[in-house]
Steps between C-alpha positions, in 0.01 A plus 500: 500500500666537841735224601383424855776456762342185634526327160832326572362347821185379328701328229729350754209353697337376179799280455472365852132469597203354320274789604580872520247713696503874433288723731462874516241778463280522194673672206848456641604326183468134584335397169738703292798346680374148448428548132837657446697225682289203390372583150485131399259404775115490469328790683192471714314792658258385771332836494327369193167359627480219248853389565453528874181291488680232297791491743266476800269233352763272341852584634658179378364549145599868514861428585517211255496761222841616614725197536816718498350745747370857459489846646188526712396852592293592813517149648309615811183497285516119501713415805406127488690483172823505698425162650474356145819675398665331800394156355628602159846611614535201737469274191710720280742734688638670192640841618304807401194309400236728647526872556211627713418853603265645756402841643376391840779360713269441797296250298781372283775437756270298724404274211857471374631405845254214501530383139849591363727506801851414378392502141480866420728803508337821619550840338345831612474758218428855609457792256807644320804584702653844447771350276242312293279808453756769426793533261813627676542787256148635531452824684274433798336691779438324832146641509415346165638160595307491830176620326524255210572189707622178332214296363619371155191596307545870572843482326409258222194697383613849607192536725410795721593368854193649669257356246674157496506476876135604522402210270734263684351584840144473372529180299741304717560628853138589575322233290719200559603570854152618583361166394759308692424672826132548426502876534135611515580873508754566224521867583623412847770281343602792276539717811703227663740489201547879508561497878765232450662711222523791739681277751757345266835503679337515839461252783177310450221596740199283429278681751573838350416384150185331625382806688556724198342249265207398717578128527626289782855387581455151368359617166802731448729212586331279247510762227869575565581130473322482166690805368831356606424154350397664178839692475330834543675582826806381691508475879853565619551313824703653787848374572554426867753224538719490803405849634406561855308814411145614458442468130210573269362160399223591256582475131538797265265521203631566151332480163687302234452775243545874553279575207204331660558706817513817293166413339337415831619832641341677205834617360430547127844624374856520603474876571258431786749259646781752524347667804282225631542429875525124430774523237748358752271205574462428126877512457545259788234274349689507166828400663361223719318357194822512296687310775222234508508468122874440510443207742215348298676543166780286632259254653605585851281508803371824646756613763384859541427644850503836668625611842346745741510530874279683743735798505466563128831350384429352155649335195273482197612163370697216659608222260561189710744259337523274801863547600516869409268801441483781244315814606338761274376851579269667250464876461324687226693824551761606246735649751688260726469594867675366806153395634488243220761291679360496853303175473780320321759612754273394788435153363866434452556571870242241618564230233823313426373361170482800272716445192399792277304816553323684216321831450272530201382849446328730257815652355745375238842478667657171606780481746614351835463724804537406868526138391165516325451418131294796370314442181275726294161367414587440136766245594263276696492238223880466523512435873593147606386502857231235510 
């Protein structure tokens, strides 16, 4: 069983707050994490219809079965239960009493902000990080890592990534999200997902996706919001503080998991990925996701941005720490070129806040060159740049 990097933070918060809320995409390992860290607690799965009906009909009686608290999975299925948990923990504020999980942050966070403000710690659990998924001594190819992705079940059960992602998309993304946004034409939503996959790493253009998909601008905006709130995609916002320049102000779209992108692009093995025109976009997706996981696994807020001006000067990731900035350039090539440093050098000239500059690339060497920390892709788990 993989020891999740976020475990230490969960245990810390369980000693400080009466409720711990863990959100993340389905099959990211929330249930496994809870059972591993809190084996002594009762376990409730609100996906079970009988259990869900009982919790909805008699929430007080339902919670009375667990005077010492419990792990409650998929709490968004009975959101009103959070109000009764609030009453319980106000009467008995024993730390770590209830551990609740949910897959839909857009539903869950709104309810939590109303019911458990100040009473709960929040954890976001994404699929495995690179360090969690791979042993340092194992021989790896970049193509295989990008193709496989990081959903725990693929590793735990030794599943074929294409088959596993096909089932995942069909049973969760299309079914659950389709119901939430009342998609009448599921085939159009499938096209939308594939169009988004083809645009991972690109500046989001709602009109372009809508035109290609045959739906209007507002529909695309709604679907994008649902994907982001469900931890399927990440919208990287532009960084434009204190600059008197014409800057791109639309967000960039990234999928959380490169394996999902590979499936949606009909990549069925790592060999196909070697010469695929979007290999660079998948590599960038992988790196951005790893940086985000580092933040969340340490229970830190999302501080990732990108920079691009109207003349094409760009830095892939800006990490804003308030009083200083770290900048990251991402290149899938295995040979370091002088072009790799252009964006980093430009941003240093216009910003006085850059503390460290990093280049993460598709090769294996690690060194410092031109004041830039160069790191091969396999060392991404060792970087401390969040």
